[in-house]
N, C-alpha and C positions, 0 to 999 in steps of 0.2 A: 705484347710481342709484335715485333715488326714483321710485315710481310714484304720481303724484298722484291718478289716478283710483281706484286700489285703496285708497289712504288715505282718500279722500273716501267711498267705499262703506263702509269699516269705521267711519268716524266717524258716518255716517248710521245704521248699524245700532246702534251703541252709544248714540246719542242716543235712538233709538226705544225701546230696552230701558230706558234710564234714565227716560224719560218714563213708560213703562208701570209700572215699579217704583214711581215716585213716585205714580202713580195708584192703586196698590194701597192706599196709606195714605189715599186719598180715596174709597175705596169701589168702585174698579174691580176686575175680575178674577173676579167671581162671577156673571157673566152666565149666566142659566139657573137660578139659585137665587133665587126671589123674596124680596127683602128680605135677601139673604145678604151676608156679608162674609168675605173671606179672612182666616183667622186663623193659618195655618201653611203653610210651603212647605218641603219636604224635597227635596234634590237627590241623585241618584245620578250620580256622574261616570263618564265612559267609562273602561273598563279594557281590557286586552288580551283578556280572556275575554268581556266584555260591552261592545262598542265603541260603545254609544249612551248618551246622557244621558237621564235620566228625572226629571221633576218630579212629586212627589206633592203635590197642592194640597188643603188642607182649608179648608172654609168652614162657617159656622154661620148659622142663620136661626131664626126663630120656630118653625119646624116640626122643627128638629133639626140634626144635624151631617151634612155631606156630604163626599165625597172624589172627586177626579178625577185623572186621570193625563195627562201630555203628554210626549212624547218628541221627540228630535232627535239628529242626529249629534254635537252638542255643546250646551252650555248656551245659547249664543247662539241657535241654531236652535230649541231648546225654548221659550225665552221669546218669540221672535218668532212661533212657531206659536200659543202661548197668547194673545198680544196680538191676533193676527188672528182667532182663534176668538171672543175676547171682544167683538170689534166686530160679530160675527154672532150666532149662536144660543148661543154659549158652549161650554164643555167638556161632556163627557158626565158628569154628576154622578150619584153613587150615594149611598145612605144609608151613612154611615160607621159600620160595626159593628165593634167590636174583634174581632180574630182569634179569641180564645177563646170569644166569644159567638155565633159563627156556627153555625147549625143545619146538619144534614146532609141536609136534604131537606124 
């Protein structure tokens, strides 16, 4: 038997995610990076050993490259969390320094 309410809830979530992803191509997603634009998203999918999803978001601006992380129980939750944070102050952005160039103190 179909659960119309559950289907509607899933459809609304999928629509919000789709609208947010479309907005990424229009300059959304980098709230908190002045003049920034998202240039790359990498996803780590949940596994048995690591049961949460993680998005690694990279943005660039006139002052340099930035990276931020957002997680969730699945990709749906991670994208919805990112979208909600983007409507506020944005993700916690850091300077994107390649791993081999990191100083030790």
